[in-house]
Kinemage of the C-alpha trace (Angstrom):
@kinemage 1
@onewidth
@group {chain A} dominant
@subgroup {mainchain}
@vectorlist {calphas} color= white
{ca met a 1} P -19.290 16.461 -13.098
{ca gly a 2} L -17.879 19.531 -11.365
{ca lys a 3} L -14.547 19.901 -9.617
{ca val a 4} L -12.865 17.094 -7.678
{ca leu a 5} L -10.349 17.493 -4.844
{ca phe a 6} L -7.960 14.593 -4.195
{ca ile a 7} L -5.978 14.701 -0.931
{ca ser a 8} L -3.486 11.973 -0.063
{ca ser a 9} L -1.602 11.121 3.102
{ca phe a 10} L 0.909 9.044 1.155
{ca ile a 11} L 1.473 10.284 -2.386
{ca gly a 12} L 4.849 11.872 -2.989
{ca ala a 13} L 6.619 9.904 -0.279
{ca glu a 14} L 9.672 7.929 -1.286
{ca lys a 15} L 8.623 4.683 -2.940
{ca thr a 16} L 6.783 2.636 -0.342
{ca gly a 17} L 3.721 0.424 -0.340
{ca gly a 18} L 1.660 3.392 0.811
{ca ser a 19} L 2.865 5.683 -1.975
{ca ile a 20} L 2.299 3.013 -4.646
{ca ala a 21} L -1.226 2.490 -3.303
{ca ala a 22} L -1.754 6.256 -3.401
{ca his a 23} L -0.775 6.318 -7.078
{ca ser a 24} L -3.302 3.542 -7.661
{ca asn a 25} L -5.989 5.607 -5.944
{ca leu a 26} L -5.147 8.793 -7.835
{ca arg a 27} L -5.564 6.841 -11.093
{ca leu a 28} L -8.866 5.515 -9.761
{ca cys a 29} L -10.042 9.023 -8.875
{ca lys a 30} L -9.190 10.328 -12.346
{ca asn a 31} L -10.950 7.376 -13.974
{ca leu a 32} L -14.098 7.660 -11.867
{ca phe a 33} L -14.390 11.377 -12.451
{ca glu a 34} L -13.114 13.729 -15.152
{ca glu a 35} L -9.315 13.823 -15.021
{ca lys a 36} L -9.109 17.458 -16.067
{ca gln a 37} L -11.356 18.403 -13.141
{ca val a 38} L -9.172 16.741 -10.475
{ca asp a 39} L -6.983 18.915 -8.245
{ca ala a 40} L -4.505 16.703 -6.374
{ca tyr a 41} L -2.708 17.567 -3.136
{ca gly a 42} L -0.200 15.711 -1.019
{ca phe a 43} L 1.997 16.541 1.944
{ca ala a 44} L 5.657 17.551 1.732
{ca phe a 45} L 7.585 15.564 4.308
{ca arg a 46} L 11.378 15.582 4.624
{ca lys a 47} L 11.780 14.353 1.057
{ca val a 48} L 9.194 14.551 -1.718
{ca val a 49} L 9.082 12.701 -5.024
{ca pro a 50} L 7.671 15.210 -7.559
{ca ile a 51} L 4.574 13.999 -9.420
{ca asp a 52} L 3.030 15.795 -12.365
{ca gly a 53} L -0.128 17.608 -11.387
{ca val a 54} L 0.242 17.087 -7.624
{ca lys a 55} L 0.677 20.106 -5.369
{ca tyr a 56} L 2.238 19.798 -1.933
{ca leu a 57} L 1.494 21.366 1.418
{ca ala a 58} L 4.220 21.617 4.043
{ca ser a 59} L 4.036 18.880 6.666
{ca tyr a 60} L 6.319 17.149 9.172
{ca arg a 61} L 10.024 17.865 8.927
{ca ser a 62} L 11.160 15.641 11.769
{ca ala a 63} L 10.021 12.873 14.090
{ca ala a 64} L 9.416 15.552 16.723
{ca asp a 65} L 7.093 17.424 14.319
{ca thr a 66} L 5.182 14.240 13.649
{ca phe a 67} L 4.789 13.447 17.330
{ca ala a 68} L 3.684 16.997 18.140
{ca ser a 69} L 1.034 17.002 15.407
{ca tyr a 70} L -0.436 13.716 16.593
{ca leu a 71} L -0.480 15.007 20.172
{ca ser a 72} L -2.443 18.006 18.889
{ca gly a 73} L -5.057 15.710 17.370
{ca tyr a 74} L -3.895 15.715 13.751
{ca ser a 75} L -2.772 12.680 11.747
{ca gly a 76} L -1.914 11.428 8.276
{ca gly a 77} L 0.276 14.401 7.346
{ca leu a 78} L -2.109 17.029 8.688
{ca thr a 79} L -0.781 19.817 10.874
{ca lys a 80} L -2.426 22.905 12.340
{ca asn a 81} L -1.076 25.029 9.478
{ca asn a 82} L -1.804 22.824 6.493
{ca phe a 83} L -5.239 21.942 7.889
{ca ser a 84} L -5.974 25.657 7.763
{ca asp a 85} L -4.636 25.788 4.189
{ca leu a 86} L -6.857 22.891 3.161
{ca lys a 87} L -9.908 24.563 4.649
{ca glu a 88} L -9.229 27.603 2.454
{ca ile a 89} L -8.731 25.380 -0.602
{ca ile a 90} L -12.027 23.614 0.094
{ca asp a 91} L -13.900 26.838 0.806
{ca asp a 92} L -12.591 28.604 -2.303
{ca gly a 93} L -12.654 25.653 -4.683
{ca asp a 94} L -16.367 24.865 -4.930
{ca tyr a 95} L -15.683 21.121 -5.131
{ca asn a 96} L -18.469 18.649 -5.833
{ca val a 97} L -16.310 15.693 -4.777
{ca val a 98} L -13.512 15.298 -2.225
{ca phe a 99} L -11.561 12.031 -2.500
{ca leu a 100} L -9.514 11.404 0.656
{ca asp a 101} L -6.724 8.902 0.142
{ca gly a 102} L -6.248 7.502 3.632
{ca ser a 103} L -8.443 7.089 6.681
{ca leu a 104} L -6.230 9.298 8.879
{ca leu a 105} L -7.761 12.346 7.204
{ca gly a 106} L -10.947 12.115 9.261
{ca gly a 107} L -10.669 15.694 10.452
{ca ile a 108} L -10.917 16.909 6.862
{ca ala a 109} L -13.822 14.540 6.171
{ca lys a 110} L -15.708 15.970 9.156
{ca tyr a 111} L -15.022 19.549 8.034
{ca ile a 112} L -16.240 18.821 4.499
{ca lys a 113} L -19.555 17.389 5.644
{ca glu a 114} L -20.123 20.279 8.061
{ca lys a 115} L -19.165 22.940 5.523
{ca ser a 116} L -20.714 21.459 2.393
{ca pro a 117} L -23.125 18.598 3.157
{ca ala a 118} L -24.128 18.320 -0.523
{ca ser a 119} L -20.550 17.501 -1.606
{ca leu a 120} L -19.576 13.860 -1.990
{ca cys a 121} L -16.869 12.845 0.503
{ca leu a 122} L -15.160 9.591 -0.444
{ca val a 123} L -12.522 7.991 1.817
{ca phe a 124} L -10.278 5.169 0.634
{ca phe a 125} L -9.040 3.099 3.578
{ca his a 126} L -5.564 1.737 2.775
{ca asn a 127} L -5.898 -0.464 5.848
{ca leu a 128} L -7.150 -0.197 9.428
{ca glu a 129} L -4.823 2.514 10.722
{ca arg a 130} L -6.045 2.003 14.280
{ca asp a 131} L -4.658 -1.542 14.242
{ca tyr a 132} L -1.528 -0.503 12.342
{ca phe a 133} L -0.632 2.079 14.981
{ca lys a 134} L -1.398 -0.322 17.811
{ca ala a 135} L 0.992 -2.863 16.333
{ca met a 136} L 3.649 -0.250 15.613
{ca tyr a 137} L 3.712 1.284 19.092
{ca ala a 138} L 2.466 -1.553 21.297
{ca arg a 139} L 5.723 -1.603 23.269
{ca lys a 140} L 6.107 2.176 23.466
{ca pro a 141} L 3.763 3.645 26.118
{ca ala a 142} L 4.902 7.178 25.305
{ca tyr a 143} L 3.226 6.791 21.912
{ca phe a 144} L -0.219 5.864 23.244
{ca pro a 145} L -1.480 9.435 22.538
{ca val a 146} L -0.390 8.919 18.921
{ca ile a 147} L -2.451 5.725 18.739
{ca arg a 148} L -5.446 7.574 20.178
{ca ser a 149} L -5.100 10.385 17.654
{ca ala a 150} L -4.922 7.949 14.732
{ca ala a 151} L -7.927 5.995 16.013
{ca lys a 152} L -9.952 9.169 16.587
{ca asn a 153} L -9.308 10.474 13.080
{ca glu a 154} L -10.043 7.140 11.468
{ca arg a 155} L -13.349 6.967 13.315
{ca leu a 156} L -14.182 10.468 12.060
{ca ala a 157} L -13.407 9.284 8.529
{ca ala a 158} L -15.727 6.294 8.881
{ca glu a 159} L -18.503 8.434 10.373
{ca ser a 160} L -18.211 11.377 7.973
{ca ala a 161} L -17.581 9.698 4.613
{ca asp a 162} L -20.441 9.326 2.175
{ca leu a 163} L -18.582 6.470 0.510
{ca val a 164} L -15.867 4.175 1.845
{ca phe a 165} L -13.602 2.244 -0.521
{ca val a 166} L -11.169 -0.514 0.508
{ca phe a 167} L -8.630 -2.839 -1.106
{ca asn a 168} L -10.020 -6.161 0.135
{ca glu a 169} L -12.829 -8.052 1.855
{ca arg a 170} L -10.956 -8.365 5.142
{ca asp a 171} L -10.735 -4.606 5.627
{ca ala a 172} L -14.390 -4.268 4.671
{ca ser a 173} L -15.283 -6.773 7.408
{ca leu a 174} L -13.119 -4.978 9.975
{ca ile a 175} L -14.664 -1.604 9.167
{ca lys a 176} L -18.088 -3.145 9.595
{ca lys a 177} L -17.092 -4.687 12.926
{ca ile a 178} L -15.227 -1.714 14.401
{ca tyr a 179} L -16.998 1.308 12.917
{ca arg a 180} L -20.422 -0.180 12.178
{ca arg a 181} L -20.486 0.927 8.588
{ca thr a 182} L -20.404 -0.920 5.300
{ca ala a 183} L -17.630 -0.420 2.759
{ca asp a 184} L -19.236 0.683 -0.494
{ca glu a 185} L -16.712 -0.642 -3.003
{ca ile a 186} L -13.681 -2.925 -3.093
{ca phe a 187} L -10.937 -1.947 -5.542
{ca pro a 188} L -7.836 -4.193 -5.375
{ca ile a 189} L -4.449 -2.524 -5.628
{ca thr a 190} L -3.053 -1.807 -9.094
{ca val a 191} L 0.574 -1.001 -9.911
{ca glu a 192} L 2.138 0.742 -12.885
{ca asp a 193} L 3.766 -1.609 -15.364
{ca ala a 194} L 7.557 -1.406 -14.994
{ca trp a 195} L 8.350 -4.769 -16.614
{ca lys a 196} L 10.962 -4.532 -19.368
{ca asn a 197} L 11.364 -7.999 -20.842
{ca ser a 198} L 10.612 -11.674 -20.255
{ca thr a 199} L 13.832 -13.348 -19.287
{ca thr a 200} L 14.066 -17.047 -20.076
{ca glu a 201} L 17.379 -17.440 -18.318
{ca lys a 202} L 18.036 -21.090 -17.476
{ca lys a 203} L 18.722 -21.935 -13.876
{ca gln a 204} L 22.260 -22.815 -13.072
{ca gly a 205} L 23.431 -23.619 -9.578
{ca thr a 206} L 22.149 -21.851 -6.506
{ca val a 207} L 18.518 -20.765 -6.198
{ca arg a 208} L 18.289 -16.994 -5.894
{ca leu a 209} L 15.610 -15.637 -3.560
{ca leu a 210} L 14.568 -12.003 -3.190
{ca phe a 211} L 12.872 -10.220 -0.295
{ca ile a 212} L 11.689 -6.639 -0.798
{ca gly a 213} L 10.274 -4.557 2.021
{ca ser a 214} L 11.076 -1.362 3.902
{ca asn a 215} L 12.338 -1.150 7.483
{ca phe a 216} L 8.882 -1.571 8.965
{ca gln a 217} L 7.999 -3.790 11.907
{ca ala a 218} L 5.996 -6.449 10.050
{ca asn a 219} L 8.765 -6.722 7.447
{ca ile a 220} L 11.482 -6.827 10.111
{ca asp a 221} L 9.719 -9.542 12.097
{ca gly a 222} L 9.069 -11.569 8.950
{ca ile a 223} L 12.550 -11.462 7.473
{ca lys a 224} L 14.185 -12.160 10.851
{ca trp a 225} L 11.978 -15.223 11.259
{ca phe a 226} L 12.865 -16.340 7.731
{ca ala a 227} L 16.581 -15.799 8.311
{ca asp a 228} L 16.518 -17.804 11.552
{ca asn a 229} L 14.161 -20.621 10.612
{ca val a 230} L 14.454 -21.160 6.857
{ca met a 231} L 17.797 -19.953 5.493
{ca pro a 232} L 20.009 -22.144 7.750
{ca gln a 233} L 18.334 -25.208 6.225
{ca thr a 234} L 18.761 -24.342 2.554
{ca asn a 235} L 21.597 -23.658 0.146
{ca ala a 236} L 19.588 -20.933 -1.582
{ca met a 237} L 20.910 -17.368 -1.583
{ca leu a 238} L 18.693 -14.551 -0.297
{ca thr a 239} L 18.997 -10.867 -1.194
{ca val a 240} L 17.206 -8.390 1.100
{ca ile a 241} L 16.234 -5.028 -0.383
{ca gly a 242} L 14.183 -2.178 1.021
{ca lys a 243} L 14.402 1.327 2.373
{ca asn a 244} L 16.802 1.402 5.339
{ca met a 245} L 16.954 -2.399 5.580
{ca gln a 246} L 20.754 -2.088 5.615
{ca glu a 247} L 20.303 -1.240 9.281
{ca leu a 248} L 19.573 -4.943 9.862
{ca arg a 249} L 22.808 -6.266 8.372
{ca gly a 250} L 24.233 -7.204 11.741
{ca glu a 251} L 21.137 -9.191 12.700
{ca leu a 252} L 20.622 -10.876 9.319
{ca asp a 253} L 24.259 -11.541 8.552
{ca lys a 254} L 24.591 -15.140 7.330
{ca thr a 255} L 26.680 -16.771 4.626
{ca asn a 256} L 23.679 -17.142 2.330
{ca ile a 257} L 21.986 -13.789 3.039
{ca his a 258} L 23.041 -10.559 1.348
{ca val a 259} L 21.430 -7.378 2.720
{ca leu a 260} L 21.526 -4.521 0.219
{ca gly a 261} L 18.938 -2.257 1.824
{ca thr a 262} L 18.063 0.909 -0.085
{ca val a 263} L 18.583 0.720 -3.860
{ca asp a 264} L 17.724 3.084 -6.708
{ca asp a 265} L 16.425 0.489 -9.168
{ca leu a 266} L 14.620 -2.714 -8.252
{ca his a 267} L 14.387 -4.074 -11.782
{ca pro a 268} L 17.807 -5.793 -12.093
{ca his a 269} L 17.258 -7.497 -8.756
{ca tyr a 270} L 13.898 -8.854 -9.877
{ca glu a 271} L 15.516 -9.990 -13.115
{ca his a 272} L 18.147 -12.053 -11.300
{ca ala a 273} L 15.755 -13.584 -8.791
{ca asp a 274} L 14.282 -17.052 -9.204
{ca ala a 275} L 11.487 -16.309 -6.738
{ca val a 276} L 10.272 -13.616 -4.344
{ca val a 277} L 9.710 -14.594 -0.709
{ca ala a 278} L 7.152 -12.798 1.440
{ca pro a 279} L 7.222 -14.126 5.033
{ca ile a 280} L 4.780 -11.537 6.388
{ca phe a 281} L 2.669 -12.571 9.365
{ca ser a 282} L 0.813 -9.394 10.348
{ca gly a 283} L -0.780 -6.342 8.807
{ca ser a 284} L -3.871 -5.185 6.967
{ca gly a 285} L -4.715 -3.880 3.517
{ca met a 286} L -2.989 -5.527 0.543
{ca lys a 287} L 0.729 -6.129 0.223
{ca val a 288} L 1.796 -4.013 -2.733
{ca lys a 289} L 5.014 -5.996 -3.194
{ca thr a 290} L 2.981 -9.080 -4.092
{ca ala a 291} L 1.385 -7.218 -7.015
{ca glu a 292} L 4.772 -5.821 -7.990
{ca ala a 293} L 6.295 -9.307 -8.086
{ca leu a 294} L 3.406 -10.594 -10.219
{ca met a 295} L 3.980 -7.648 -12.558
{ca met a 296} L 7.632 -8.669 -12.892
{ca gly a 297} L 6.614 -12.246 -13.691
{ca lys a 298} L 7.985 -13.727 -10.486
{ca thr a 299} L 6.873 -16.712 -8.455
{ca val a 300} L 5.812 -15.463 -5.034
{ca ile a 301} L 6.360 -17.724 -2.034
{ca gly a 302} L 4.444 -16.058 0.756
{ca thr a 303} L 2.243 -16.382 3.800
{ca asn a 304} L -1.512 -16.012 3.916
{ca glu a 305} L -0.932 -12.393 4.939
{ca ala a 306} L 1.233 -11.737 1.868
{ca trp a 307} L -1.558 -13.082 -0.336
{ca glu a 308} L -4.394 -11.292 1.502
{ca gly a 309} L -6.758 -9.642 -0.985
{ca tyr a 310} L -5.379 -11.492 -4.005
{ca asn a 311} L -7.692 -13.779 -5.921
{ca glu a 312} L -7.284 -17.513 -6.334
{ca ala a 313} L -5.827 -17.126 -9.809
{ca ala a 314} L -2.979 -15.069 -8.351
{ca arg a 315} L -2.342 -17.518 -5.511
{ca gln a 316} L -2.119 -20.419 -7.966
{ca thr a 317} L 0.818 -18.749 -9.726
{ca gly a 318} L 2.856 -18.909 -6.505
{ca val a 319} L 2.942 -20.840 -3.245
{ca val a 320} L 1.189 -20.163 0.069
{ca cys a 321} L 3.524 -21.003 2.965
{ca asn a 322} L 3.078 -20.399 6.678
{ca thr a 323} L 5.682 -22.674 8.279
{ca ala a 324} L 9.417 -23.090 7.851
{ca gln a 325} L 8.959 -26.550 6.347
{ca glu a 326} L 6.440 -25.257 3.816
{ca phe a 327} L 8.881 -22.554 2.735
{ca leu a 328} L 11.673 -25.133 2.455
{ca asn a 329} L 9.497 -27.424 0.354
{ca ala a 330} L 8.595 -24.556 -1.967
{ca ile a 331} L 12.241 -23.502 -2.365
{ca glu a 332} L 13.245 -27.056 -3.187
{ca lys a 333} L 10.651 -27.216 -5.964
{ca ile a 334} L 12.020 -24.061 -7.589
{ca thr a 335} L 14.920 -26.104 -8.963
{ca asp a 336} L 12.427 -28.015 -11.109
{ca asn a 337} L 11.512 -24.851 -13.033
{ca ser a 338} L 13.208 -24.138 -16.328
{ca cys a 339} L 13.471 -20.377 -15.955
{ca ser a 340} L 12.989 -17.541 -13.500
{ca phe a 341} L 10.127 -15.934 -15.433
{ca asn a 342} L 6.622 -16.972 -14.394
{ca ala a 343} L 4.370 -16.269 -17.385
{ca ala a 344} L 1.221 -17.173 -15.427
{ca ala a 345} L 2.047 -14.587 -12.747
{ca arg a 346} L 2.584 -11.924 -15.399
{ca lys a 347} L -0.741 -12.804 -17.039
{ca val a 348} L -2.603 -12.563 -13.715
{ca tyr a 349} L -1.058 -9.132 -13.142
{ca glu a 350} L -2.218 -7.923 -16.549
{ca gln a 351} L -5.721 -9.298 -16.009
{ca phe a 352} L -6.382 -8.193 -12.425
{ca tyr a 353} L -3.742 -5.795 -11.013
{ca ser a 354} L -2.614 -3.570 -13.892
{ca pro a 355} L -3.926 0.001 -14.322
{ca thr a 356} L -6.197 -1.139 -17.164
{ca ser a 357} L -7.614 -4.162 -15.342
{ca gln a 358} L -10.531 -2.403 -13.649
{ca arg a 359} L -12.151 -0.668 -16.608
{ca glu a 360} L -15.468 -2.503 -16.419
{ca lys a 361} L -15.836 -2.018 -12.675
{ca ile a 362} L -14.887 1.651 -12.923
{ca gln a 363} L -17.549 2.160 -15.582
{ca ser a 364} L -20.107 0.450 -13.359
{ca val a 365} L -19.227 2.563 -10.301
{ca thr a 366} L -19.180 5.744 -12.389
{ca lys a 367} L -22.741 5.029 -13.528
{ca arg a 368} L -23.736 4.428 -9.912
{ca leu a 369} L -22.237 7.758 -8.842
{ca gln a 370} L -23.973 9.548 -11.682
{ca arg a 371} L -27.265 7.954 -10.726
{ca glu a 372} L -27.081 8.374 -6.952
{ca trp a 373} L -25.257 11.711 -6.791
{ca lys a 374} L -26.706 13.266 -9.938
{ca phe a 375} L -23.306 13.834 -11.548
{ca asn a 376} L -23.504 14.652 -15.236
């Protein structure tokens, strides 16, 4: 098979949807190719979560560093210095395959195809970063150069990659529309199994709802809408958890909403929840927290966006809601359940979104790579 270089924009970051997706893609890379041949690199931001076998290159240390790098035409963790380091790694490593985890690494993709056209360059699009950055900085004109840099690098990724992988059909359609290229494979998100036991705790009293999401604009908009339009009309209790979400306590403060924000361990909060709510109205890619809730055996009450990329079997274990009244109706029905553990959701996770769920497809794609790229 030869040597494989895996480079990720997201792996090693504190636990976020992007870092969980990166773990999923590193597993995929090791399963598609020979694990012992994979060299994995990530970027060291202000805080790094150590991962066995992953090496880190210095990256942004502050918001100012990030802004400066994007102004200089880099994105996704790349800087002038670590780009130079990666070039040396690529030049000295004699890699047959380079797996780029994230479409912001277009500059590296372009370099690979110029330097070693015979090498396979695979880019996994987590989402459409162009649209993500537009949504993030739409009201901040000073950041327009950042949007341009992200869009430029993503276009380079689409143009330079030999293979493009995505999480869902929607992103495949958008890539086709925007960049005029076809996504080669769709691999839904998978998450490591962190479930500990199947609680059969009987419901008593107040319904306990859980929202999990970091302090990110789509999450902020969604939970504010939910707090204003749904929670005043129900007696249910809502707990809000996520990195830096404690910053919203003043805005979300209601008698039946408890904002915890950053926590070390999500498991006890899942255990005590009767259902997970996901009022997300914008975004792309797949929502990792939906897969995580299925893994924990939880009923998910979420919007079409929260369920984007999940199959019908997954949707049938929860409820699709897009209006306040639909959320209220779903919450009311929770009281009819006998326990807070949703066995059907857990089963769907095991079948479709666990690390072992894609074995057959991985074998099929591996054979295709061996056939088309002459890998032994």
